[in-house]
C-alpha positions in Angstrom: -59.4 -1.0 28.8 -56.6 0.2 31.2 -57.1 0.3 35.2 -54.9 3.6 35.8 -55.1 4.2 39.5 -56.9 1.1 40.4 -53.6 -1.0 39.7 -52.4 0.7 43.1 -55.2 -1.0 45.2 -56.1 -3.9 42.8 -54.6 -6.5 44.7 -56.4 -5.7 48.2 -59.9 -5.2 46.4 -59.6 -8.5 44.4 -58.4 -11.1 47.0 -61.5 -10.6 49.1 -63.5 -12.3 46.7 -61.2 -14.6 44.4 -59.2 -17.8 45.1 -56.3 -17.5 43.1 -54.8 -20.8 44.3 -58.4 -22.7 43.3 -58.1 -20.9 39.7 -54.2 -21.8 39.1 -55.1 -25.2 40.5 -57.9 -25.3 37.9 -56.0 -24.7 35.0 -53.1 -27.0 35.9 -55.5 -30.0 36.7 -56.8 -29.3 33.0 -53.3 -29.0 31.5 -52.3 -32.2 32.9 -55.6 -34.1 32.2 -55.0 -33.0 28.6 -51.1 -34.0 28.5 -50.2 -30.9 27.4 -46.3 -30.1 27.3 -45.5 -27.7 30.1 -43.1 -25.4 27.6 -44.7 -22.2 26.5 -48.0 -20.4 28.8 -49.3 -17.4 27.8 -51.6 -15.2 30.2 -53.9 -12.7 28.8 -55.0 -9.7 30.5 -53.0 -10.6 33.4 -53.6 -7.6 35.5 -51.3 -7.9 38.3 -50.1 -11.1 37.9 -52.2 -13.3 40.4 -52.8 -16.1 38.1 -49.8 -16.0 35.9 -47.2 -15.8 39.0 -48.8 -19.0 40.3 -49.3 -21.3 37.1 -45.9 -20.4 35.4 -43.9 -22.3 37.8 -44.8 -24.8 36.2 -43.9 -23.7 32.6 -40.5 -23.2 31.2 -41.3 -20.1 29.1 -44.5 -17.6 30.2 -45.6 -14.0 28.3 -47.9 -11.7 30.2 -50.1 -9.5 28.4 -52.4 -6.7 29.7 -53.3 -3.3 28.3 -52.1 -1.3 31.0 -48.7 -0.6 32.0 -49.7 0.1 35.4 -50.9 -3.4 35.7 -48.0 -4.7 34.1 -45.6 -2.9 36.5 -46.7 -4.5 39.2 -46.9 -7.9 37.9 -43.6 -7.7 37.0 -42.4 -6.9 40.5 -44.5 -9.9 41.6 -42.8 -12.2 39.6 -39.5 -10.8 40.6 -40.2 -11.0 44.1 -41.4 -14.8 43.6 -38.1 -15.4 41.7 -40.1 -16.7 38.5 -39.3 -15.1 35.0 -41.8 -14.1 32.7 -41.9 -11.4 29.6 -44.5 -8.9 30.3 -45.9 -7.3 27.2 -48.6 -4.3 26.7 -50.6 -5.5 24.1 -54.2 -5.4 23.1 -55.2 -9.0 23.2 -57.8 -8.4 20.4 -54.9 -7.3 18.0 -52.1 -10.0 19.4 -48.5 -10.0 17.8 -46.1 -11.8 19.6 -44.0 -14.1 17.2 -44.4 -16.8 19.6 -46.6 -20.3 19.6 -48.0 -21.5 23.1 -48.7 -24.7 24.7 -51.4 -23.1 27.1 -53.2 -19.3 26.8 -55.5 -18.2 29.6 -57.6 -15.3 29.9 -59.4 -15.3 33.4 -61.2 -13.3 35.7 -64.1 -12.2 33.3 -61.4 -10.2 31.2 -63.3 -11.5 27.9 -66.7 -9.4 28.9 -64.3 -6.4 28.4 -65.0 -7.1 24.5 -68.0 -5.4 23.7 -67.9 -5.7 19.9 -68.8 -8.9 17.8 -65.8 -8.2 15.5 -63.6 -7.4 18.4 -64.7 -11.0 19.9 -63.9 -13.0 16.8 -60.4 -11.1 16.5 -59.7 -12.0 19.7 -60.5 -16.1 19.4 -59.0 -15.9 16.2 -55.8 -14.4 17.4 -55.2 -16.8 20.3 -56.1 -19.9 17.7 -53.2 -18.4 15.7 -50.7 -18.1 18.3 -51.6 -21.8 20.1 -49.3 -24.5 19.1 -51.1 -27.7 17.5 -53.0 -29.3 20.0 -52.5 -26.4 22.6 -55.2 -25.4 24.8 -57.2 -22.0 25.3 -58.7 -21.6 29.0 -60.6 -18.8 29.5 -64.1 -17.5 31.3 -66.9 -15.0 31.3 -69.4 -13.4 33.7 -72.3 -15.2 32.7 -75.5 -13.8 31.4 -77.3 -14.4 34.1 -74.8 -12.7 36.7 -74.4 -9.5 34.8 -77.8 -9.0 34.3 -79.5 -10.2 37.2 -76.8 -10.4 40.3 -75.5 -7.2 39.5 -78.0 -5.9 37.3 -78.7 -2.2 38.4 -77.9 -2.9 42.0 -75.3 -0.8 44.1 -72.8 -2.0 46.5 -70.1 -0.5 49.1 -66.6 -1.9 50.3 -64.8 -0.4 53.3 -61.3 -1.1 54.8 -59.1 1.1 57.0 -57.3 2.5 54.2 -60.1 2.2 51.4 -63.8 3.0 50.7 -65.7 2.6 47.6 -69.1 2.7 46.0 -69.8 0.4 42.9 -72.9 1.5 40.8 -74.2 -0.6 38.2 -76.5 0.3 35.3 -77.3 -2.7 33.0 -79.1 -2.0 29.7 -79.0 -3.7 25.9 -76.8 -6.7 27.2 -74.2 -4.1 28.4 -73.1 -3.3 31.9 -71.8 -0.2 33.0 -70.1 -0.4 36.2 -69.2 3.2 38.1 -66.5 3.5 40.9 -66.1 5.9 43.1 -62.8 5.2 45.4 -61.8 7.2 48.5 -58.2 6.0 49.7 -56.1 7.0 52.4 -52.7 8.6 51.2 -49.5 8.6 53.5 -50.2 11.6 55.4 -53.7 10.2 56.6 -55.7 12.0 54.0 -58.6 10.2 51.8 -58.0 11.0 47.9 -60.8 10.4 45.8 -60.8 9.1 42.0 -63.3 7.4 39.9 -63.5 4.4 37.5 -66.1 3.1 34.8 -66.1 -0.4 33.6 -67.9 -2.1 31.1 -68.5 -5.5 30.3 -70.9 -6.9 28.0 -73.0 -10.0 28.7 -72.7 -12.9 26.3 -75.1 -15.9 25.8 -73.3 -18.9 26.0 -74.6 -19.9 22.7 -73.0 -17.0 21.1 -69.9 -17.5 22.5 -69.8 -21.3 21.4 -70.8 -20.0 17.8 -67.9 -17.6 17.8 -65.3 -20.4 19.0 -66.7 -22.4 16.5 -66.0 -20.3 13.4 -62.7 -19.7 14.6 -62.2 -23.7 14.7 -61.7 -24.3 18.0 -62.8 -27.6 19.5 -64.7 -27.3 23.0 -63.6 -29.9 25.2 -65.1 -28.7 28.6 -67.2 -26.3 30.0 -68.0 -25.8 34.0 -69.2 -24.3 36.4 -66.7 -21.6 37.6 -63.5 -23.4 38.7 -65.4 -26.0 40.3 -65.8 -29.5 38.6 -69.6 -28.9 38.3 -71.7 -28.8 35.3 -72.7 -24.9 33.9 -76.5 -24.7 35.0 -79.1 -21.5 34.4 -78.0 -19.8 37.6 -74.0 -20.4 37.1 -72.4 -17.1 37.7 -68.9 -17.6 36.1 -68.6 -20.1 32.9 -65.0 -21.7 32.4 -64.5 -22.8 28.9 -61.6 -25.2 27.5 -60.7 -25.2 24.2 -58.4 -27.0 21.9 -56.8 -25.9 18.7 
């Protein structure tokens, strides 16, 4: 799904919780450990480009794909400001068609959870496989079943800063988490504007993810508790997968 107005305040909100340097460093470490060529890189569901802008500095060619034009506009300006070249493309990652092969494809920060249908998940993995060079790497993560069902579950959260206040209400049922967000954002006139977003993530069992990856002929070469070097455990909130074609 597209993020609509959320794109304008995405960085301020997400930077509160995500260490993008750590994510990028882990991705590059995995690439070096597996001796891939630093030539062609694709970041799927790139958002505003916070990961791609760091990783792409090591690659000759970078493609950044997202379903939201608003997100891509922010990403384009970010690439430009950091003096790095990247092609930004608006596409559905379940229907990827780039006529290009890559040494590395990444899809991070639980973007895979936004795929809620079995058929779409297969199409997504299969499409990634087809866009990889031989021995190319696919690195992605998911919010674990434990996180979506237990940590987020049916809880309510609030956030406030000088310019933004929002409430985040969750409803978990039948392996799907619905997230209802209501934002109040201060405009240039000092008044607060209200808008709402709904986000839906599917909770996937680790075993099912591996089953679909196997059907798509991927070789699983690593799995971690988030962007650490620790093994996955029952209370892991984010699972990082490393696949090779």
